[in-house]
C-alpha positions as CSV (number, residue, x, y, z in Angstrom):
1,M,-3.8,11.6,-17.2
2,D,-2.6,10.4,-20.4
3,V,0.6,7.9,-19.8
4,G,2.4,6.9,-22.8
5,M,4.1,3.7,-22.8
6,A,7.8,2.8,-21.0
7,A,9.9,0.9,-23.2
8,G,9.9,-2.9,-22.2
9,F,6.6,-2.6,-20.6
10,F,4.5,-3.6,-23.4
11,D,1.9,-5.6,-21.0
12,R,0.6,-3.4,-18.3
13,V,-1.7,-5.7,-16.2
14,A,-3.8,-4.6,-13.0
15,V,-5.7,-6.4,-10.5
16,L,-8.7,-4.9,-8.4
17,G,-9.4,-5.0,-4.9
18,C,-7.2,-5.9,-1.7
19,P,-7.5,-9.4,-0.4
20,D,-7.1,-10.0,3.3
21,S,-4.4,-12.8,3.5
22,L,-6.0,-14.6,6.5
23,E,-9.7,-14.1,6.5
24,R,-11.4,-16.3,5.1
25,Y,-14.1,-14.4,2.6
26,R,-12.8,-11.1,3.3
27,S,-11.4,-8.9,2.0
28,H,-10.0,-5.2,2.9
29,A,-11.4,-3.3,-0.1
30,P,-14.1,-4.8,-2.3
31,A,-12.7,-5.3,-5.4
32,P,-14.0,-2.1,-7.7
33,W,-15.4,-3.1,-11.0
34,T,-16.9,-0.2,-12.5
35,P,-17.3,0.9,-15.7
36,E,-15.4,4.2,-14.8
37,V,-12.9,2.7,-12.7
38,L,-12.1,0.7,-16.1
39,A,-11.8,3.5,-18.1
40,R,-9.3,5.0,-15.9
41,L,-6.8,2.1,-16.2
42,R,-7.1,2.5,-19.6
43,E,-6.1,6.2,-19.5
44,W,-3.2,5.4,-17.2
45,G,-2.0,3.1,-19.7
46,F,-2.8,-0.8,-18.5
47,T,-3.5,-3.2,-21.0
48,Q,-4.9,-5.8,-19.4
49,V,-7.0,-6.3,-16.3
50,Q,-7.0,-10.1,-14.1
51,L,-10.8,-11.0,-14.2
52,N,-10.3,-12.8,-10.7
53,L,-8.8,-11.8,-7.7
54,A,-7.3,-15.0,-7.0
55,W,-5.9,-15.0,-3.7
56,G,-5.5,-18.2,-1.1
57,A,-7.9,-16.7,0.9
58,R,-10.8,-16.5,-1.6
59,P,-11.8,-13.3,-0.2
60,D,-15.4,-12.4,-1.2
61,D,-15.8,-16.5,-2.5
62,E,-13.5,-14.8,-6.0
63,P,-13.2,-17.7,-7.8
64,L,-9.8,-19.3,-7.9
65,N,-9.7,-22.4,-9.7
66,L,-10.9,-23.5,-13.2
67,E,-13.4,-25.6,-10.8
68,D,-15.0,-23.1,-9.1
69,I,-16.8,-21.8,-12.2
70,V,-16.5,-24.7,-14.7
71,E,-18.0,-27.9,-14.5
72,P,-16.5,-30.4,-17.0
73,S,-18.4,-32.1,-19.5
74,P,-20.5,-35.3,-19.0
75,E,-18.2,-38.1,-20.3
76,V,-15.3,-36.6,-19.1
77,A,-16.8,-36.1,-15.3
78,A,-17.6,-40.1,-16.1
79,R,-13.9,-40.7,-17.0
80,C,-12.2,-38.0,-14.4
81,P,-14.3,-37.6,-11.8
82,Q,-14.0,-34.3,-9.1
83,I,-12.4,-36.3,-6.6
84,V,-11.2,-33.3,-4.7
85,D,-13.7,-31.4,-2.6
86,L,-14.1,-27.8,-3.5
87,N,-12.4,-25.0,-1.5
88,C,-15.0,-22.5,-2.2
89,R,-18.8,-21.6,-1.0
90,P,-20.9,-24.7,-2.0
91,G,-24.0,-25.1,-3.8
92,H,-25.4,-24.6,-7.5
93,E,-26.5,-20.6,-5.8
94,A,-22.9,-19.5,-4.9
95,R,-21.3,-21.1,-8.1
96,A,-24.1,-18.9,-10.3
97,I,-22.7,-16.0,-8.5
98,R,-19.1,-16.5,-9.1
99,R,-20.1,-17.3,-13.0
100,D,-22.2,-14.3,-13.1
101,L,-19.1,-12.2,-11.8
102,I,-16.8,-13.1,-14.4
103,A,-19.3,-12.9,-16.9
104,T,-19.7,-9.3,-16.2
105,R,-16.0,-8.2,-15.4
106,L,-15.4,-9.8,-19.0
107,D,-17.9,-7.9,-20.9
108,M,-16.9,-4.2,-19.0
109,A,-13.4,-4.8,-19.4
110,T,-14.0,-5.6,-23.5
111,S,-15.9,-2.7,-23.6
112,A,-13.5,-0.4,-21.9
113,G,-10.4,-1.9,-24.6
114,L,-9.0,-4.0,-22.4
115,K,-7.2,-7.4,-22.2
116,T,-8.4,-9.8,-20.0
117,L,-7.0,-12.6,-17.8
118,F,-8.0,-15.4,-15.8
119,H,-6.0,-16.8,-13.0
120,F,-6.0,-20.3,-11.4
121,G,-3.9,-23.0,-10.2
122,A,-3.8,-26.5,-11.4
123,P,-3.9,-29.5,-11.2
124,Y,-6.2,-28.6,-8.2
125,N,-5.2,-30.4,-4.8
126,R,-6.6,-27.8,-2.5
127,H,-3.2,-26.7,-1.1
128,A,-1.0,-29.3,0.5
129,Y,-4.3,-30.9,1.9
130,Y,-2.6,-34.1,0.8
131,G,1.1,-33.7,1.5
132,D,3.7,-34.3,-0.9
133,T,0.6,-37.4,-2.6
134,P,-2.0,-35.5,-3.6
135,P,-4.5,-37.3,-5.9
136,N,-4.5,-35.1,-9.3
137,C,-1.4,-36.1,-10.2
138,L,0.3,-34.6,-12.9
139,L,1.5,-38.3,-14.3
140,D,-2.1,-39.5,-14.5
141,P,-3.5,-38.9,-18.1
142,Y,-6.8,-38.8,-17.0
143,V,-5.5,-35.2,-15.1
144,H,-4.4,-33.5,-18.4
145,D,-7.6,-35.2,-20.0
146,R,-9.6,-33.3,-17.5
147,Y,-7.8,-29.8,-18.0
148,E,-8.1,-30.1,-21.2
149,D,-11.8,-30.3,-20.9
150,L,-12.1,-27.7,-18.2
151,I,-10.1,-25.2,-20.7
152,R,-12.5,-25.7,-23.3
153,R,-15.0,-25.5,-21.2
154,F,-14.2,-22.5,-19.9
155,A,-13.7,-21.0,-23.2
156,A,-16.9,-21.5,-24.5
157,D,-18.4,-20.3,-21.3
158,F,-16.6,-17.0,-21.1
159,P,-15.5,-16.4,-24.8
160,G,-13.2,-13.7,-25.4
161,V,-11.0,-14.1,-22.4
162,D,-7.7,-13.4,-24.0
163,D,-5.1,-15.0,-21.8
164,L,-4.5,-17.6,-18.6
165,L,-2.0,-17.3,-15.8
166,V,-1.4,-21.1,-14.0
167,Y,0.0,-21.7,-10.6
168,T,1.3,-25.3,-10.3
169,Y,1.5,-24.9,-6.8
170,D,-0.3,-22.1,-4.3
171,Q,-3.6,-21.5,-5.1
172,D,-5.0,-24.7,-4.2
173,A,-2.9,-26.1,-6.6
174,W,-0.5,-29.0,-5.6
175,L,2.4,-31.3,-7.0
176,C,3.6,-34.7,-6.1
177,G,7.1,-34.5,-4.5
178,E,9.8,-36.8,-6.4
179,F,11.1,-38.2,-3.2
180,G,7.3,-38.7,-2.2
181,G,4.8,-42.2,-1.7
182,C,3.2,-41.2,-5.1
183,P,3.7,-44.3,-6.9
184,R,4.0,-42.6,-10.0
185,C,6.2,-39.6,-9.7
186,N,8.7,-40.9,-7.0
187,G,11.8,-41.2,-8.7
188,V,10.6,-38.9,-11.6
189,P,12.0,-35.2,-11.6
190,L,9.6,-32.5,-11.6
191,H,11.1,-31.3,-14.6
192,E,10.4,-34.2,-16.5
193,R,7.0,-34.2,-15.6
194,L,5.8,-30.6,-15.5
195,P,6.8,-29.0,-18.9
196,T,4.3,-31.7,-20.4
197,F,1.3,-31.0,-18.6
198,L,2.0,-27.2,-19.3
199,D,2.3,-27.7,-22.9
200,R,-0.8,-29.2,-22.9
201,L,-2.6,-26.2,-21.1
202,V,-1.0,-23.9,-24.0
203,A,-1.7,-26.2,-27.0
204,T,-5.5,-26.1,-25.7
205,W,-5.6,-22.7,-25.6
206,R,-4.0,-21.8,-28.6
207,S,-6.1,-24.1,-30.3
208,I,-9.8,-22.4,-29.3
209,N,-7.4,-18.8,-28.9
210,P,-4.5,-18.8,-31.6
211,A,-4.0,-14.8,-30.7
212,G,-3.7,-16.2,-26.6
213,R,-1.1,-16.6,-24.5
214,V,-0.5,-19.0,-21.0
215,W,1.4,-17.8,-18.7
216,W,3.0,-19.6,-15.9
217,E,3.6,-18.8,-12.5
218,P,6.5,-21.3,-10.8
219,W,6.0,-20.3,-7.8
220,E,7.0,-22.3,-4.9
221,L,9.9,-24.5,-7.4
222,S,13.3,-24.3,-6.3
223,A,15.6,-22.2,-8.8
224,G,17.3,-25.3,-10.6
225,Q,13.6,-26.7,-11.2
226,V,12.3,-23.7,-12.8
227,H,15.7,-23.1,-15.2
228,A,14.9,-27.0,-16.3
229,C,11.4,-26.2,-16.9
230,L,11.9,-23.5,-18.8
231,E,14.6,-25.6,-20.9
232,R,11.7,-28.1,-22.0
233,V,8.6,-26.2,-22.3
234,T,7.3,-25.1,-25.9
235,S,7.8,-21.8,-26.3
236,E,4.9,-20.8,-28.8
237,G,2.4,-19.4,-26.7
238,F,3.8,-19.7,-23.6
239,G,4.8,-16.8,-21.1
240,M,6.6,-16.9,-17.6
241,A,4.9,-14.5,-15.0
242,L,7.9,-13.9,-12.3
243,H,7.8,-13.0,-8.9
244,A,10.3,-10.5,-8.8
245,N,12.4,-12.3,-6.6
246,I,12.8,-15.9,-6.2
247,A,11.3,-16.0,-2.4
248,E,8.7,-13.6,-3.1
249,S,7.4,-10.1,-4.2
250,M,9.4,-8.1,-2.3
251,A,8.9,-4.3,-2.3
252,V,12.6,-3.7,-1.5
253,E,14.2,-6.8,-3.3
254,A,12.8,-6.4,-6.7
255,A,15.0,-8.4,-9.4
256,D,17.4,-10.4,-7.7
257,P,19.7,-12.6,-9.3
258,W,17.6,-15.3,-10.3
259,F,14.8,-13.0,-11.9
260,I,17.2,-11.3,-14.0
261,R,18.8,-15.1,-14.9
262,T,15.9,-16.7,-15.6
263,A,14.4,-13.8,-17.5
264,R,17.3,-13.6,-20.0
265,Q,17.1,-17.3,-20.3
266,A,13.2,-16.9,-21.3
267,E,14.4,-14.0,-23.9
268,S,16.9,-16.7,-25.3
269,R,14.1,-18.9,-26.0
270,G,11.4,-16.1,-27.3
271,I,9.3,-16.6,-24.0
272,P,8.3,-13.2,-22.8
273,V,7.9,-12.4,-19.4
274,W,6.0,-10.7,-16.8
275,T,6.8,-9.5,-13.5
276,D,4.5,-9.6,-10.3
277,W,5.2,-6.6,-8.2
278,F,3.4,-4.3,-5.8
279,L,2.7,-1.1,-8.0
280,G,0.3,0.6,-5.3
281,G,-0.1,1.4,-1.6
282,V,-1.5,-2.1,-0.3
283,S,0.4,-5.0,-0.3
284,E,1.1,-8.4,1.4
285,E,4.1,-7.3,3.4
286,T,2.5,-4.4,5.2
287,E,-1.2,-5.1,5.5
288,P,-3.7,-4.2,6.9
289,F,-1.6,-1.2,6.5
290,E,-3.2,0.2,3.6
291,R,-2.3,4.2,3.8
292,L,1.5,4.0,3.5
293,A,3.6,6.3,1.2
294,H,7.2,4.9,0.4
295,P,7.3,6.0,-4.0
296,L,10.9,5.8,-3.9
297,T,11.0,2.0,-2.9
298,I,8.4,2.1,-6.2
299,W,10.5,4.0,-8.5
300,R,13.7,1.8,-7.5
301,G,12.3,-1.6,-8.0
302,L,10.3,-0.4,-11.5
303,R,13.6,1.0,-12.3
304,R,15.5,-2.5,-11.8
305,I,13.0,-4.4,-13.4
306,H,12.8,-2.4,-16.2
307,A,16.2,-2.5,-16.7
308,T,16.2,-6.4,-16.7
309,R,16.3,-8.1,-20.2
310,G,13.9,-10.3,-21.2
311,V,10.8,-8.5,-19.0
312,T,8.0,-7.3,-21.5
313,G,5.1,-6.5,-18.9
314,I,4.5,-5.7,-15.0
315,K,1.9,-7.1,-13.3
316,E,0.2,-6.1,-10.0
317,Y,0.5,-8.7,-7.6
318,Y,-1.8,-8.0,-4.3
319,G,-4.2,-5.7,-5.8
320,L,-5.1,-1.9,-6.8
321,L,-7.8,0.6,-5.4
322,P,-7.8,2.9,-8.1
323,D,-10.3,5.2,-6.3
324,R,-7.4,6.4,-4.0
325,V,-5.1,7.8,-6.3
326,E,-5.3,10.8,-5.0
327,T,-4.0,9.4,-1.8
328,D,-1.8,6.6,-3.2
329,A,1.8,8.2,-3.2
330,N,2.7,4.4,-4.3
331,L,0.4,4.1,-6.8
332,R,1.1,7.4,-8.5
333,A,4.8,6.6,-8.6
334,T,3.9,3.7,-11.2
335,L,1.7,5.7,-13.0
336,L,4.8,8.6,-13.4
337,F,7.1,5.7,-14.0
338,L,4.9,4.5,-16.8
339,R,5.3,7.8,-18.4
340,E,8.5,9.4,-17.2
341,P,11.2,6.9,-16.8
342,D,14.2,8.4,-16.7
343,L,13.2,11.1,-13.8
344,D,15.8,11.4,-10.6
345,E,14.6,10.7,-7.9
346,S,14.2,14.5,-6.7
347,M,11.9,15.1,-9.2
348,V,10.0,12.2,-8.6
349,L,9.5,13.2,-5.1
350,E,8.8,16.9,-6.7
351,R,6.2,15.9,-8.6
352,L,4.0,13.7,-6.2
353,A,4.4,16.1,-3.2
354,A,2.9,18.6,-5.2
355,P,-0.6,18.4,-4.9
356,Y,-0.1,19.7,-1.2
357,G,0.8,23.0,-2.2
358,E,2.8,24.9,0.4
359,V,3.9,22.1,2.7
360,A,5.0,19.7,-0.1
361,P,8.6,20.2,0.8
362,L,7.6,18.8,3.9
363,V,5.7,16.1,2.3
364,A,8.8,15.2,-0.5
365,E,10.8,14.9,2.6
366,A,8.2,12.6,4.6
367,M,8.3,10.5,1.2
368,R,12.0,10.0,1.1
369,L,12.4,9.1,4.8
370,A,9.8,6.7,4.6
371,S,11.0,5.0,1.7
372,E,14.4,4.6,3.5
373,G,12.9,3.3,6.7
374,M,11.0,0.7,4.1
375,E,14.3,0.0,2.7
376,R,16.3,-0.2,6.4
377,Y,13.4,-2.5,7.8
378,P,15.0,-6.7,7.8
379,W,12.1,-7.9,5.4
380,D,15.2,-10.7,4.7
381,C,15.4,-11.9,8.2
382,S,12.3,-14.3,7.9
383,W,8.7,-14.5,5.9
384,M,7.0,-14.3,9.3
385,G,8.2,-10.6,9.2
386,R,6.0,-10.0,6.1
387,Q,2.2,-9.0,7.0
388,I,4.0,-6.7,10.1
389,G,0.6,-5.0,10.8
390,R,-0.9,-7.9,12.1
391,S,2.1,-8.1,14.4
392,R,1.7,-6.9,18.2
393,T,3.2,-4.1,20.4
394,D,2.8,-6.5,23.8
395,H,5.6,-8.7,23.0
396,A,6.5,-11.8,25.0
397,L,8.4,-11.5,28.1
398,S,10.0,-15.1,26.9
399,A,13.3,-14.5,25.7
400,A,12.9,-12.8,22.0
401,I,13.0,-15.2,18.6
402,L,13.3,-14.6,14.9
403,R,10.7,-17.1,14.2
404,P,11.4,-19.0,11.0
405,M,9.5,-19.9,8.5
406,L,9.4,-23.3,6.6
407,C,7.1,-24.9,4.1
408,P,7.0,-28.4,2.5
409,T,7.8,-26.9,-1.4
410,P,11.4,-27.5,-3.5
411,S,11.9,-23.6,-3.4
412,W,11.2,-23.4,0.9
413,E,13.5,-26.4,1.4
414,S,16.1,-25.1,-1.1
415,T,16.9,-21.7,-2.6
416,R,14.3,-19.6,-0.7
417,G,17.4,-20.1,2.4
418,T,19.7,-17.7,0.2
419,V,16.9,-14.6,0.5
420,Y,15.7,-15.2,4.4
421,M,17.8,-15.8,6.7
422,R,15.3,-17.7,9.1
423,T,14.0,-20.8,7.1
424,E,14.9,-23.5,9.5
425,P,14.2,-24.2,12.9
426,T,17.0,-23.3,14.8
427,E,18.2,-21.1,17.4
428,A,19.2,-17.6,16.3
429,H,23.0,-16.9,17.2
430,P,23.2,-13.7,19.3
431,W,25.0,-11.6,16.3
432,M,21.5,-12.3,14.0
433,L,19.3,-11.2,16.6
434,E,21.6,-8.1,16.8
435,D,21.3,-7.6,13.2
436,V,17.9,-7.5,13.1
437,Q,17.2,-5.5,16.0
438,L,19.7,-2.8,14.7
439,R,17.8,-2.7,11.3
440,C,14.6,-2.5,13.4
441,Q,15.7,-0.1,15.4
442,Q,16.7,2.3,12.5
443,A,13.7,1.8,10.2
444,A,11.8,2.9,13.3
445,D,14.0,5.8,13.7
446,L,14.1,7.0,9.9
447,W,9.7,6.1,10.3
448,A,9.9,8.8,13.4
449,D,12.1,11.6,11.4
450,A,9.3,10.6,8.2
451,L,6.6,11.6,11.4
452,D,8.1,14.7,12.3
453,A,8.0,16.2,8.5
454,L,4.8,14.8,8.2
455,S,3.3,15.9,11.6
456,T,4.2,19.3,10.9
457,A,2.8,19.3,6.9
458,E,-0.7,18.4,8.6
459,A,-0.8,20.8,11.1
460,H,-0.4,23.5,8.2
461,A,-2.6,21.8,5.4
462,E,-6.0,22.3,5.0
463,G,-9.4,20.1,4.3
464,R,-8.8,17.4,1.9
465,E,-4.9,17.3,2.1
466,R,-4.9,17.3,5.5
467,V,-7.0,14.2,6.1
468,H,-5.1,12.5,3.5
469,L,-1.8,13.3,5.1
470,S,-3.7,12.1,8.6
471,A,-4.5,8.9,7.3
472,W,-0.6,8.2,6.3
473,R,0.4,9.3,9.6
474,R,-1.8,7.1,11.6
475,D,-0.4,4.0,9.4
476,L,3.2,5.2,9.4
477,C,3.0,5.6,13.4
478,G,1.4,2.1,13.6
479,I,4.2,0.1,11.3
480,R,6.9,2.2,13.1
481,R,5.5,1.1,16.7
482,R,5.8,-2.4,15.5
483,A,9.4,-1.9,14.3
484,L,10.4,-0.7,17.4
485,A,8.4,-3.3,19.5
486,Y,10.8,-5.8,17.8
487,A,13.9,-3.8,18.4
488,L,13.1,-3.2,22.4
489,H,12.4,-7.2,22.7
490,L,15.6,-8.2,20.9
491,R,17.7,-5.5,22.9
492,A,16.2,-6.7,26.1
493,T,16.7,-10.2,25.2
494,M,20.9,-9.9,24.5
495,V,21.2,-7.6,27.5
496,A,20.0,-10.6,29.3
497,I,22.0,-13.4,27.2
498,A,25.3,-11.2,28.2
499,A,24.2,-10.8,31.6
500,R,23.7,-14.8,31.8
501,R,27.2,-15.7,30.3
502,R,28.7,-13.3,33.0
503,I,26.9,-14.9,35.8
504,A,28.1,-18.4,33.9
505,D,31.7,-17.4,34.3
506,G,31.8,-15.6,37.8
507,L,31.8,-12.0,37.0
508,D,29.7,-9.4,38.6
509,L,26.6,-7.6,37.0
510,P,27.4,-3.7,36.2
511,D,25.2,-1.6,37.2
512,R,25.0,-0.7,33.4
513,L,22.9,-3.9,32.4
514,A,20.0,-3.4,34.7
515,E,20.0,0.0,34.0
516,E,19.8,-0.5,30.0
517,L,17.4,-3.6,30.5
518,G,15.3,-1.3,32.5
519,R,15.0,1.6,29.3
520,A,14.6,-0.9,27.2
521,L,11.1,-2.5,29.2
522,R,10.1,1.0,30.2
523,A,10.3,1.9,26.4
524,S,8.5,-1.1,25.4
525,R,5.7,-0.2,27.5
526,A,5.7,3.5,26.6
527,N,5.3,2.0,23.0
528,H,2.5,-0.2,23.9
529,T,0.5,2.6,25.5
530,E,0.9,4.6,22.7
531,E,-0.6,1.7,20.6
532,C,-3.6,1.3,22.9
533,A,-4.3,5.1,22.5
534,A,-3.8,5.0,19.0
535,K,-6.8,2.0,19.3
536,G,-8.8,3.5,22.1
537,S,-8.1,0.3,23.5
538,P,-7.4,-0.4,27.8
539,D,-4.0,0.5,28.3
540,E,-2.8,-3.0,29.7
541,W,-0.1,-4.9,29.8
542,E,0.1,-6.8,33.4
543,E,3.1,-8.8,32.5
544,M,5.1,-6.0,31.3
545,D,4.1,-4.2,34.5
546,R,5.5,-7.1,36.7
547,A,8.7,-7.7,34.7
548,I,9.8,-3.8,35.5
549,A,8.7,-3.9,39.4
550,D,10.7,-7.4,39.6
551,L,14.1,-5.9,38.2
552,A,13.7,-3.7,41.4
553,C,14.9,-6.4,43.0
554,G,18.2,-7.1,41.2
555,L,19.0,-8.5,37.8
556,A,20.0,-12.0,38.8
557,S,16.9,-12.9,40.3
558,W,15.3,-11.3,37.6
559,L,16.8,-13.5,35.1
560,D,15.4,-16.9,36.5
561,R,12.0,-15.5,35.5
562,W,12.0,-13.4,32.4
563,L,13.1,-13.5,29.0
564,L,13.8,-17.3,29.0
565,P,13.6,-19.2,26.1
566,A,10.5,-20.5,25.5
567,P,8.4,-23.1,22.6
568,D,7.2,-21.4,20.0
569,E,3.6,-21.5,20.6
570,R,2.4,-18.2,18.9
571,S,1.6,-16.3,22.0
572,K,1.1,-12.9,20.1
573,G,-0.2,-14.5,16.8
574,L,1.0,-15.9,13.6
575,F,2.9,-12.5,12.6
576,S,5.0,-11.3,15.7
577,L,8.5,-12.1,14.6
578,T,10.1,-12.1,18.0
579,S,7.7,-13.6,20.1
580,C,7.4,-17.4,21.1
């Protein structure tokens, strides 16, 4: 496939592999680095490839920081010793493996005619291990000296790398807080500290590679801090790598107002902008599901990003698996957009479904409905609504909550609250519970309709196409069951809230409340039974069985035992949004 250039996306950056966000040193699928894969990327229209997977869990011990593969010179090591323990596999042998990995990939990418990018976090402080007073401090001149030395050593050890991408929060980087305990940084705004450090990185890299660029991802900074830093950095040799949303890379929230304003501000200073986003079927939002197809979500997001002034490139955020392109409708939608960005949505669906022959109309309809379900799901409720594939269908029998997410970073403590409804450990109002419940139910219903079309298509397909549709159907069933579990847990809780209010007001309990509660509980039980059958696991949920049985004794006594508020103890795992 010869993919022409879509106006505005002059740089198109691939990331290979599929990380696991939770399990250290584990990936869902190893990075598929082969000459054949790189040739395919070039054929598809990608211009650059990131040399490392660069994910916080360090899948397969991939390098995440310069320190993982480069040692400072003896002189700098004596003046600026490594005071923070490395977070990778220890030992010279492990370091040699990581170095060989990058060197091999560099040679391979160069031979394929692709530019290269190395991604790292700096200053390295093992993420938030030290709180808001990390030892590698931006106002310590030794830290600047150390990173100049590390970059020079990196360039000497891996000659030919084109660009660098740096995170200054996350990726095991962290910064002192203005209001924290660092004696240097206390009272000094971040925008008065960070641009000088970035300028030093850029100047060092440009002195080695005049055609190269340092891209900065202002991850975890507030909107105001980003704008203030952007006014102060030196523009030559500098680029911005922005998530498509102030809060996250969000498939359904691409090109939010902050992103549009920031890209326009960068353009006014002559600074190019890359957009970090999901370009394929695997993503942090839906992991570990890898076979979902919602191509219109991808298409619509790409159109919004593409239309944003100042954007010069698009970059995969999570990871691509090119060997699955035939079954990855999302990746194929991206490749189609790079070639023909002006297609209307009906034609997009027709093109993507065409390989399925006689059942193509059914597949196209399933893609449309699956995309609509993806966009109806309440991703904006909480960051804890991400990684929905890790949630459980046997939800808690305490009252449903909407678990908030709050991290000790400027963005989380400020701007992210304009995107996510739940960033504070407060009690969610019943109307918020209802809002999320309704959207979860609507998403589940749309996915059920998609499954009807998909199942019919699968039944009439043959051979490889049938296998592909079956894999998609299994993951679509899985995400639907989880959205439905959220909806039913929330609805049962709201019925319980209404019933308790009637009791408090001295009113009777109409039969309809007990009847609706019973329907919700039985539907939850059936949903979990379906999940167990899909997994081939024992169909056990004793707590729900007791709750259903207890309801026969009367709603008033039932409310004294079930769906009561409880402390958030993550009883059903980190990513079960509604369960304490």
